[in-house]
C-alpha positions in Angstrom: -27.2 -24.5 59.8 -27.2 -28.3 60.3 -28.7 -31.3 58.6 -32.2 -32.1 59.5 -32.6 -28.6 60.8 -36.2 -27.1 60.1 -36.1 -23.7 58.5 -38.5 -21.0 57.2 -37.6 -20.0 53.7 -38.9 -18.0 51.0 -39.7 -19.3 47.3 -37.9 -17.5 44.7 -38.4 -19.7 41.5 -40.5 -22.7 40.3 -39.4 -25.1 37.6 -40.9 -28.4 36.7 -38.1 -30.1 38.6 -38.5 -28.4 41.9 -38.6 -25.1 43.9 -35.9 -22.6 44.4 -35.6 -21.1 47.9 -33.5 -18.6 49.9 -33.1 -18.5 53.8 -30.7 -15.7 55.0 -27.8 -15.7 52.4 -28.2 -19.2 51.3 -29.8 -20.3 48.1 -31.7 -23.8 47.9 -33.5 -26.2 45.9 -36.5 -28.5 47.1 -36.3 -31.3 44.1 -39.8 -32.4 43.3 -39.1 -35.9 44.9 -38.7 -34.1 48.2 -42.2 -32.2 47.7 -44.6 -35.1 48.4 -44.6 -38.9 48.5 -47.1 -38.6 46.0 -47.3 -37.6 42.5 -47.6 -33.8 42.0 -48.8 -33.1 38.5 -48.1 -29.2 38.8 -45.7 -27.8 41.3 -47.2 -24.2 40.7 -50.8 -25.4 42.1 -48.6 -25.8 45.4 -46.3 -22.7 45.6 -46.1 -19.3 44.5 -42.9 -17.2 44.1 -42.6 -15.1 47.5 -44.5 -17.9 49.7 -42.8 -18.6 52.9 -42.4 -22.3 53.5 -41.1 -24.6 56.0 -38.3 -27.2 54.5 -35.8 -29.6 56.4 -32.0 -29.1 55.3 -30.8 -32.3 53.8 -27.4 -31.0 52.7 -25.6 -27.8 53.2 -22.8 -26.4 51.6 -21.6 -23.4 53.8 -18.6 -22.4 51.5 -20.7 -21.9 48.5 -24.1 -21.2 50.5 -26.0 -23.7 48.8 -28.7 -26.1 50.4 -30.7 -29.2 49.4 -34.1 -29.3 51.2 -37.0 -31.3 51.9 -40.7 -30.0 52.2 -42.2 -33.5 52.8 -39.7 -34.8 55.3 -41.0 -34.5 58.8 -43.3 -31.9 58.1 -47.3 -31.5 58.8 -48.9 -30.6 55.6 -52.0 -28.1 55.9 -55.0 -29.6 54.7 -55.6 -26.4 52.6 -52.6 -27.0 50.7 -53.4 -30.5 49.8 -56.7 -29.3 48.4 -54.8 -27.1 45.8 -52.6 -30.0 44.9 -53.6 -32.2 41.9 -52.3 -35.5 43.3 -52.8 -38.7 41.4 -52.2 -41.8 43.1 -50.9 -44.6 40.7 -53.3 -45.1 37.7 -55.8 -47.5 36.3 -55.6 -50.2 33.4 -57.3 -49.5 30.2 -59.7 -52.3 31.0 -60.8 -50.6 34.1 -61.3 -47.3 32.4 -62.9 -48.5 29.2 -66.4 -48.6 30.2 -66.2 -45.2 31.8 -64.7 -43.7 28.8 -67.2 -45.3 26.5 -70.1 -43.8 28.6 -68.7 -40.5 28.6 -68.1 -40.5 24.8 -71.9 -41.3 24.5 -73.0 -38.7 26.7 -71.1 -36.4 24.6 -72.4 -37.3 21.2 -75.9 -37.5 23.0 -76.3 -41.4 22.6 -77.3 -42.9 25.7 
């Protein structure tokens, strides 16, 4: 296995910081920073244990059979997958959100 090689691996575990995968005899981690260029609020909305996904090898320790992988690097993302992910780009200031928040609270209270 070589750096920048694209492999099909199987998801074996999911943690808030990343996804654990296996490929042949290797164990690997896709750190959350290598899943998307955008903020992913919940990894479990993107991956499930048992899924087969493509990833790109960033580093490979052949002695210990460990890998560091990237899901985002050089991969085309299936549009169906993007719909499943809660992606938030940046944030709005309180000043920008205040009018909307007040309107929603008034509607909740029945005061238009």
